[in-house]
N, C-alpha and C positions, 0 to 999 in steps of 0.2 A: 769643179770651176773653183779656186780657190779665190778670194779677195785680199786684194793689198792690202785694205781696210785692216784686216782681220789675222793678218801676217804678224811675224814676231817683230819684224822692222814699222810696221804701222802703229797707227796710234791705239788700237787695242794691245797689240803686244809691249806697247812700252807703256801704256795703261798697267796691263798684269805685272808686267816685270816691277814696277814702282810700288805697286800694291803688295806685293808677296814681298819686296825687300824691306817694307814699313810694318808689315803684319807678323814677318819670320825674321827678324833681323838676324839671327843665327844661321840662315839657311845658307850653305856653302854654294857658290856662284854656279856651279856646275849642275848642282840639283836644282837650283832657280830656275836657269836657262831650260832644263828640262823639264820642269814642271810649266814654265812659260810656254814652250813650245807645243805640250799637252791640252793648254786651255785654249790656244789659238786652234789647234784641230778639231778639237769638238765643238768649238764657234765656228768652226768652218762646216762641220757636220751635223748642224743644226736642221731641220725642216725651213723651207723657202719664205714661208710666211715670218717665222720668228729670226732668220738670219736676215730678213728685209728691215725688223725692226731693229736689230742690235746694229745692223748697218747705218741706220738712220742715226741712230744714237751715237756711235761712233763718230759720223762726220760731226758731229757737235762735238766732241773728246775732242777730235784734231785739233778742231778752230780754238777749244779753250786751251789748250796744250800750247799752241803758239802765240797765243795771246798775252794769257796768264801763268804760262809756264804750267812743266809735266807736276812738278810737286804742288801746286796749287790745287791743279786741275784734281789730281789724286785724292789729296785731301777731301775736295769738296765732294768728290762722287764716294771717298770713304766711310764719309759723315751724316749724308742727306738719307732724309727717309720719303724722299717725294718720288711717288708711283712711276715705275717705267724707268727714271734714271738711277734710281738707289739700285735696283735689279742688276745694272751692270757688275758693281763691286761685290754682289751677293753671289753671282753667277762665275765671277772670276774666282772669289773666294773657296766656293764649295768646290768646285773641279779641281784648283789647285789643292786644297787639304785632301781631297780624297784620293789623287794621284799620288801626292806624297806621301801619304800614312800606307798608302796600298804598295807604294813600289819599295820604300824604305822605311818598314815599321818601327826601326828604331831612334826615329826622329823624335826630338823632344818638342814639347809645344813652341820653342823660339824658334824652331828648325834647327837646332844642334843635331849632330848625328852623334847617338849616344854608343858609347862603347860599351858592350858587355863585360862584366866582372865574372870571373869563374870567384864562386864562393869558396873560402878556405875550408 
C-alpha cells in the first residue's frame, strides 16, 4: 500500500527533489525525476516499523514546508545532525546517489552527464 506522504507529490517527494537539486545542481531534470521516483518507491517499501517512523517524520516535514517554506525546511534537514531528524536527508542522499550512479555510471559528482570521449 502506498502512502501519499511518501509519494512524489507528497512532502517526502518534494523534500527529496529539492535535496537532490541542491546537492547535484547539474543533474538533468529527467534524471532527477527518475531518482526521486526511485527514492519514493524505496521509502514505501521499507518494513512497517521503519515506515511508521519515516511517516511521522514526514508529517513534521510537511508542516514545516508549509510554514517555513520548502527551501528553508530542506536546508535545515540537510544540515542538522539531530538523531532521527537528520536521518531523512541521509536516507534520501544515500538512496539517490546509489540509484544515480548505478543507473548512469557516467554521471559527474555534480550530477552532470559526462560524455565519453574517444582518445585520439
